[in-house]
C-alpha positions as CSV (number, residue, x, y, z in Angstrom):
1,X,-1.9,23.3,-29.4
2,X,-1.7,21.3,-26.1
3,X,-3.2,18.3,-28.0
4,X,-0.6,18.5,-30.7
5,X,2.2,18.7,-28.1
6,X,1.0,15.6,-26.4
7,X,0.7,13.7,-29.7
8,X,4.2,14.8,-30.7
9,X,5.5,13.2,-27.5
10,X,3.7,10.0,-28.3
11,X,5.1,9.7,-31.9
12,X,8.3,7.8,-31.0
13,X,6.4,5.3,-29.0
14,X,3.9,5.0,-31.9
15,X,6.7,4.2,-34.3
16,X,8.2,1.6,-31.8
17,X,4.7,0.0,-31.5
18,X,4.8,0.6,-27.7
19,X,1.4,2.2,-27.4
20,X,-1.7,0.4,-26.2
21,X,-4.5,-0.3,-28.7
22,X,-6.7,2.6,-27.5
23,X,-3.7,5.1,-27.4
24,X,-2.7,4.0,-30.9
25,X,-6.2,4.7,-32.2
26,X,-6.2,8.2,-30.7
27,X,-2.8,9.0,-32.3
28,X,-3.9,7.8,-35.7
29,X,-7.1,9.7,-35.6
30,X,-5.3,12.9,-34.7
31,X,-2.7,12.4,-37.4
32,X,-5.5,12.1,-40.0
33,X,-7.0,15.4,-38.8
34,X,-3.8,17.4,-38.2
35,X,-1.5,18.2,-41.1
36,X,1.3,19.5,-38.8
37,X,1.5,16.2,-36.8
38,X,1.2,14.3,-40.1
39,X,4.3,16.1,-41.4
40,X,6.1,15.5,-38.2
41,X,5.3,11.8,-38.3
42,X,6.5,11.6,-41.9
43,X,9.8,13.2,-40.8
44,X,10.2,10.6,-38.0
45,X,9.5,7.8,-40.5
46,X,12.0,9.2,-43.0
47,X,14.6,9.6,-40.2
48,X,14.1,6.1,-39.0
49,X,14.4,4.7,-42.6
50,X,17.7,6.6,-43.2
51,X,19.1,5.3,-39.9
52,X,18.1,1.8,-40.8
53,X,19.8,2.0,-44.1
54,X,23.0,3.6,-42.8
55,X,23.4,1.1,-39.9
56,X,22.3,-1.9,-41.8
57,X,25.8,-3.2,-42.5
58,X,26.6,-3.1,-38.8
59,X,23.5,-4.8,-37.6
60,X,24.0,-8.0,-35.6
61,X,22.9,-11.2,-37.4
62,X,21.7,-13.1,-34.4
63,X,19.4,-12.4,-31.3
64,X,21.4,-11.7,-28.1
65,X,18.4,-11.7,-25.8
66,X,18.8,-15.3,-24.9
67,X,22.5,-14.8,-24.2
68,X,21.7,-11.9,-21.9
69,X,19.0,-13.8,-20.1
70,X,21.3,-16.8,-19.5
71,X,23.9,-14.6,-17.8
72,X,21.4,-12.8,-15.5
73,X,20.0,-15.8,-13.4
74,X,19.8,-13.7,-10.2
75,X,17.3,-11.3,-11.8
76,X,15.2,-14.1,-13.5
77,X,13.2,-11.6,-15.5
78,X,10.6,-13.0,-17.9
79,X,10.2,-11.6,-21.4
80,X,7.3,-9.6,-20.2
81,X,9.4,-8.2,-17.4
82,X,12.0,-7.0,-19.8
83,X,9.4,-5.3,-21.9
84,X,7.9,-3.7,-18.8
85,X,11.3,-2.4,-17.7
86,X,11.8,-0.8,-21.2
87,X,8.3,0.7,-21.0
88,X,8.8,2.2,-17.5
89,X,12.3,3.5,-18.5
90,X,11.0,5.3,-21.5
91,X,7.8,6.6,-19.9
92,X,8.3,7.1,-16.2
93,X,5.5,9.6,-15.9
94,X,2.9,7.1,-17.1
95,X,3.8,4.7,-14.3
96,X,3.8,7.5,-11.7
97,X,0.3,8.5,-12.8
98,X,-0.9,4.9,-12.5
99,X,0.6,4.6,-9.1
100,X,-1.1,7.8,-8.0
101,X,-4.4,6.4,-9.3
102,X,-3.9,3.4,-7.0
103,X,-3.6,5.6,-3.9
104,X,-7.5,6.0,-3.4
105,X,-7.9,2.3,-3.9
106,X,-5.3,1.6,-1.2
107,X,-6.9,4.1,1.1
108,X,-10.3,2.7,0.6
109,X,-8.9,-0.8,1.3
110,X,-7.5,0.4,4.6
111,X,-10.8,1.9,5.6
112,X,-12.6,-1.3,4.8
113,X,-10.2,-3.3,7.0
114,X,-10.6,-0.8,9.9
115,X,-14.4,-0.8,9.5
116,X,-14.3,-4.6,9.8
117,X,-12.2,-4.6,12.9
118,X,-14.4,-2.0,14.6
119,X,-17.5,-3.8,13.6
120,X,-16.4,-6.8,15.6
121,X,-16.9,-4.8,18.8
122,X,-19.5,-2.3,17.6
123,X,-23.2,-2.7,18.3
124,X,-24.8,-4.6,15.4
125,X,-28.4,-3.7,15.6
126,X,-29.7,-1.4,12.8
127,X,-31.6,0.7,15.2
128,X,-29.7,3.9,15.8
129,X,-32.7,6.1,16.5
130,X,-34.1,8.2,19.3
131,X,-35.7,5.3,21.1
132,X,-32.4,3.6,21.8
133,X,-31.6,3.8,25.6
134,X,-28.7,1.4,26.0
135,X,-26.5,-1.4,24.8
136,X,-25.8,-4.9,26.1
137,X,-22.1,-4.7,27.2
138,X,-21.9,-8.1,28.9
139,X,-24.0,-11.3,28.5
140,X,-23.6,-14.9,29.7
141,X,-26.0,-17.8,29.5
142,X,-29.6,-17.6,28.5
143,X,-30.7,-14.0,28.2
144,X,-33.7,-12.8,26.1
145,X,-35.1,-9.4,25.1
146,X,-38.8,-8.7,24.8
147,X,-39.7,-5.9,22.5
148,X,-42.7,-4.5,20.6
149,X,-44.8,-4.5,23.8
150,X,-43.8,-8.2,24.5
151,X,-44.8,-9.4,21.1
152,X,-41.3,-10.1,19.9
153,X,-38.8,-12.3,21.8
154,X,-35.2,-12.9,20.8
155,X,-31.9,-14.0,22.3
156,X,-29.8,-11.2,23.8
157,X,-26.3,-10.9,22.3
158,X,-23.4,-8.7,23.1
159,X,-23.7,-5.3,21.4
160,X,-27.5,-5.5,21.1
161,X,-29.4,-2.3,21.6
162,X,-32.2,-1.8,24.2
163,X,-34.9,0.6,23.2
164,X,-37.7,2.3,25.2
165,X,-40.2,-0.3,26.3
166,X,-37.8,-3.3,25.9
167,X,-37.4,-5.9,28.7
168,X,-34.4,-8.0,29.5
169,X,-34.8,-11.3,31.3
170,X,-32.1,-13.6,32.6
171,X,-32.6,-17.3,33.1
172,X,-30.8,-19.5,35.7
173,X,-27.0,-19.3,35.7
174,X,-27.2,-16.3,33.4
175,X,-26.4,-12.6,33.7
176,X,-26.2,-9.4,31.7
177,X,-25.0,-5.8,31.8
178,X,-26.8,-3.0,30.0
179,X,-25.0,0.3,29.6
180,X,-27.4,3.2,29.3
181,X,-26.8,6.6,27.6
182,X,-24.6,8.6,29.9
183,X,-22.6,5.6,31.1
184,X,-24.9,4.1,33.8
185,X,-24.4,0.3,34.1
186,X,-27.2,-2.1,35.2
187,X,-26.0,-5.6,36.1
188,X,-28.7,-8.3,36.1
189,X,-28.3,-11.4,38.2
190,X,-29.9,-14.7,37.2
191,X,-33.7,-15.0,37.2
192,X,-34.1,-11.2,36.9
193,X,-36.3,-9.0,34.7
194,X,-36.1,-5.3,34.0
195,X,-37.9,-2.9,31.6
196,X,-36.5,0.3,30.2
197,X,-38.8,3.3,30.1
198,X,-36.0,5.6,29.0
199,X,-32.3,6.0,29.8
200,X,-33.1,7.6,33.3
201,X,-36.1,5.5,34.3
202,X,-36.5,1.7,34.5
203,X,-38.9,-0.7,36.1
204,X,-37.5,-3.6,38.2
205,X,-40.0,-6.5,37.8
206,X,-38.2,-9.3,39.6
207,X,-34.9,-10.7,40.7
208,X,-31.7,-8.8,41.6
209,X,-29.9,-6.0,39.9
210,X,-26.9,-3.8,40.7
211,X,-27.0,-0.1,39.6
212,X,-23.9,2.0,39.0
213,X,-25.6,5.3,38.2
214,X,-23.7,8.1,36.5
215,X,-24.7,11.4,38.2
216,X,-26.5,13.9,36.0
217,X,-28.8,16.8,36.0
218,X,-31.8,14.5,35.6
219,X,-33.3,12.1,38.1
220,X,-32.6,8.4,37.8
221,X,-35.6,6.4,39.0
222,X,-36.1,2.7,39.6
223,X,-39.8,1.6,39.8
224,X,-40.7,-1.5,41.8
225,X,-44.0,-3.2,42.8
226,X,-43.5,-1.9,46.4
227,X,-42.2,1.6,45.9
228,X,-39.9,3.8,43.8
229,X,-36.2,4.6,44.1
230,X,-34.9,8.0,43.3
231,X,-31.2,8.2,42.7
232,X,-28.9,11.1,43.4
233,X,-26.0,9.5,41.5
234,X,-24.8,6.4,43.4
235,X,-24.3,2.7,43.5
236,X,-26.9,0.3,45.0
237,X,-28.3,-3.2,44.9
238,X,-32.0,-4.0,44.5
239,X,-33.7,-7.4,45.2
240,X,-37.4,-7.8,44.2
241,X,-39.4,-11.0,45.0
242,X,-43.1,-11.8,45.2
243,X,-43.5,-10.3,48.7
244,X,-40.9,-7.5,49.1
245,X,-38.2,-5.3,47.8
246,X,-34.8,-4.6,49.5
247,X,-32.4,-1.8,48.6
248,X,-28.8,-1.9,49.7
249,X,-26.7,1.3,49.2
250,X,-23.0,0.9,48.6
251,X,-22.1,4.4,47.5
252,X,-23.8,7.8,47.5
253,X,-27.4,8.6,48.5
254,X,-30.7,6.9,47.6
255,X,-34.3,7.9,48.3
256,X,-37.0,5.3,48.6
257,X,-40.6,6.4,48.3
258,X,-43.8,4.5,49.0
259,X,-47.1,6.3,48.8
260,X,-46.6,9.4,50.9
261,X,-43.7,7.9,52.9
262,X,-40.0,8.3,52.1
263,X,-36.7,7.3,53.5
264,X,-33.2,8.5,52.6
265,X,-30.4,5.9,52.5
266,X,-26.7,6.5,52.7
267,X,-23.7,4.2,52.2
268,X,-24.0,1.0,54.1
269,X,-27.7,1.4,54.8
270,X,-30.5,-0.8,53.7
271,X,-34.3,-0.8,53.7
272,X,-36.8,-3.7,53.1
273,X,-40.4,-2.9,52.1
274,X,-43.5,-5.1,51.8
275,X,-46.9,-4.4,50.5
276,X,-48.3,-3.8,54.0
277,X,-45.4,-1.7,55.2
278,X,-46.7,1.4,57.0
279,X,-43.4,2.9,58.1
280,X,-40.1,3.0,56.3
281,X,-37.1,2.4,58.5
282,X,-33.5,2.1,57.2
283,X,-30.8,0.2,59.0
284,X,-27.0,0.2,58.8
285,X,-25.5,-3.2,58.2
286,X,-22.0,-4.5,57.3
287,X,-23.8,-7.2,55.2
288,X,-24.8,-4.5,52.7
289,X,-21.3,-4.5,51.0
290,X,-21.2,-8.3,51.1
291,X,-24.6,-8.7,49.4
292,X,-23.3,-6.6,46.5
293,X,-20.1,-8.5,45.9
294,X,-21.7,-10.8,43.2
295,X,-22.0,-7.8,40.8
296,X,-18.3,-6.7,41.3
297,X,-17.2,-9.9,39.5
298,X,-19.1,-9.0,36.3
299,X,-17.7,-6.1,34.3
300,X,-18.8,-4.5,31.0
301,X,-16.9,-4.9,27.8
302,X,-14.9,-1.7,27.7
303,X,-14.8,-1.4,23.9
304,X,-18.5,-1.9,23.5
305,X,-19.2,0.6,26.3
306,X,-16.8,3.2,25.1
307,X,-18.1,3.0,21.5
308,X,-21.7,3.4,22.6
309,X,-20.9,6.3,24.9
310,X,-18.9,8.0,22.1
311,X,-21.9,7.8,19.9
312,X,-24.1,9.2,22.6
313,X,-22.1,11.9,24.4
314,X,-21.8,11.1,28.1
315,X,-23.6,13.2,30.6
316,X,-21.3,15.5,32.5
317,X,-20.0,14.0,35.7
318,X,-21.3,15.5,39.0
319,X,-21.0,14.7,42.6
320,X,-24.7,15.0,43.4
321,X,-28.1,15.7,41.8
322,X,-28.3,19.2,40.4
323,X,-31.7,20.8,39.9
324,X,-32.9,22.5,36.8
325,X,-33.7,25.4,39.1
326,X,-33.0,26.0,42.8
327,X,-34.4,28.7,45.1
328,X,-33.3,29.8,48.6
329,X,-35.6,31.2,51.3
330,X,-33.7,32.8,54.1
331,X,-35.0,34.2,57.4
332,X,-38.2,32.1,57.5
333,X,-37.9,32.6,61.2
334,X,-39.2,29.2,62.1
335,X,-42.6,29.8,60.7
336,X,-44.2,26.6,59.2
337,X,-44.5,26.3,55.4
338,X,-48.0,26.2,54.0
339,X,-47.1,26.0,50.3
340,X,-44.8,27.3,47.6
341,X,-45.7,29.2,44.4
342,X,-43.7,28.5,41.1
343,X,-43.7,31.2,38.4
344,X,-42.8,31.2,34.7
345,X,-43.3,33.5,31.7
346,X,-43.2,31.2,28.7
347,X,-46.1,29.7,26.8
348,X,-46.3,25.9,27.3
349,X,-46.6,23.2,24.7
350,X,-48.9,20.2,24.8
351,X,-49.0,17.7,27.7
352,X,-47.2,15.2,25.4
353,X,-44.2,17.5,24.9
354,X,-43.9,19.0,28.4
355,X,-41.7,17.5,31.1
356,X,-43.0,16.6,34.5
357,X,-41.2,18.1,37.6
358,X,-40.1,16.8,41.0
359,X,-40.2,19.6,43.6
360,X,-38.0,19.0,46.7
361,X,-38.3,21.4,49.7
362,X,-35.8,20.9,52.5
363,X,-34.3,22.9,55.3
364,X,-30.8,24.1,54.9
365,X,-29.9,21.2,57.2
366,X,-31.2,18.8,54.5
367,X,-34.2,17.8,56.5
368,X,-37.0,17.2,54.0
369,X,-40.2,19.3,54.5
370,X,-42.1,17.8,51.5
371,X,-41.7,16.4,48.0
372,X,-44.3,16.6,45.2
373,X,-44.3,15.4,41.6
374,X,-46.1,17.8,39.3
375,X,-47.5,16.3,36.1
376,X,-47.4,18.3,32.9
377,X,-51.2,18.8,33.0
378,X,-50.9,20.7,36.3
379,X,-48.6,23.3,34.7
380,X,-50.9,23.5,31.6
381,X,-54.0,24.1,33.7
382,X,-52.3,26.8,35.9
383,X,-53.3,30.4,35.3
384,X,-51.0,33.3,34.5
385,X,-47.9,31.2,34.7
386,X,-48.3,30.5,38.5
387,X,-48.8,27.2,40.2
388,X,-49.3,26.8,44.0
389,X,-48.0,23.6,45.5
390,X,-49.4,22.6,48.9
391,X,-47.1,21.3,51.6
392,X,-48.3,17.7,51.9
393,X,-45.4,16.7,54.2
394,X,-44.2,18.1,57.5
395,X,-46.6,21.0,57.9
396,X,-45.4,21.7,61.4
397,X,-41.7,21.6,60.7
398,X,-40.1,24.9,61.6
399,X,-36.9,26.1,60.0
400,X,-34.8,29.2,59.8
401,X,-34.3,28.8,56.0
402,X,-35.4,26.6,53.2
403,X,-34.1,25.3,49.9
404,X,-36.3,24.4,46.9
405,X,-35.0,22.1,44.1
406,X,-37.1,21.8,40.9
407,X,-35.9,18.8,38.8
408,X,-37.3,17.8,35.4
409,X,-38.6,14.3,34.6
410,X,-38.3,14.0,30.8
411,X,-40.0,10.6,30.7
412,X,-43.2,12.6,30.2
413,X,-41.8,15.0,27.6
414,X,-38.7,16.9,26.7
415,X,-39.9,20.5,26.7
416,X,-38.7,22.2,29.9
417,X,-40.1,25.1,31.8
418,X,-37.9,28.2,32.5
419,X,-38.9,29.1,36.0
420,X,-38.7,32.8,36.7
421,X,-39.4,32.7,40.5
422,X,-40.6,30.9,43.5
423,X,-42.5,32.3,46.5
424,X,-42.8,30.8,50.0
425,X,-46.4,30.9,51.4
426,X,-46.1,30.6,55.2
427,X,-48.7,29.3,57.7
428,X,-49.2,32.4,59.8
429,X,-52.3,31.0,61.7
């Protein structure tokens, strides 16, 4: 019934020869199969013939199309245009349907244009995977990237990704900025080299770099040939040469560790360490700010940085390092600390999946008693979910109360331990 109704509407256009070839074939096929529509077509044809005979004496004897066209110069319609106007006037629904069909095409075209514009400032590597740690957000001069354990070397470009194990090296009169997951910016001066172990741990091999570290609930560490830098969310400058390393702190707090020695640096303080250094000593100097001015003139491309951070959700901003777990010990009554005992109830995975942990023990006045890094194997080998950590620092320090921070290091693995308790073991002898 619906098919007959549609064909019935098409019959006048069929008689006027206004249907397309395919539409005409459909109508003719239906008429052959449908007696009702065939009778209706016959009636249309008879009516058209009668009208033709009745109005034949009044029919114009010449074509007026040329006359009309000559008197409509401002419209300047071609013959095809006139036919198109007639068609659209008789069948407005057909043209609405065609216009509606064009909407998806137009929408897709807009998306393609937007994608092209975004791609001009979007990272271009085809390496969106778990090993990506950062993106190059500024580059000038001759900068190269070493990947695949140093087997592959290519020119570093803006928007290029850096993955775990990659190294960035800058030549003379060159510099680069790498923005890490979470928003940390590392600015490399000329003649510098750095290697990314993950987005919270890098190795500074040589040269000069300025670190603007976003605070997070994970440690940020910079490894150097002469000691390691542990960051509590801050800004600092590092210079590494063949004989020494110097750290200048411009904002926040930095901890420098060498063997069993450590030194905490605050804003405006600096420390220089050599291979034979036996005592760490920080100094305050107005030159600290001046020595970092070179990096202030180099800024990341905001669009590249924001796009990268949007893809990898930024770490929540914090004012200082927060531990995975923290324990307070009150009323120690100035008795020296012998050790602490960490407790947990969960079963632990393999050493390759388990995170390592930094354990910081301080007095409530923030004087450090001792710090230990616990490798995953130490937790795995512990019995009954208990691990005793000896005080290898200030054994004779006496405090009224203590504070224990337990901070994960996911460069070893990403499975974290849920600590259920911590016990202070005092030296009563």
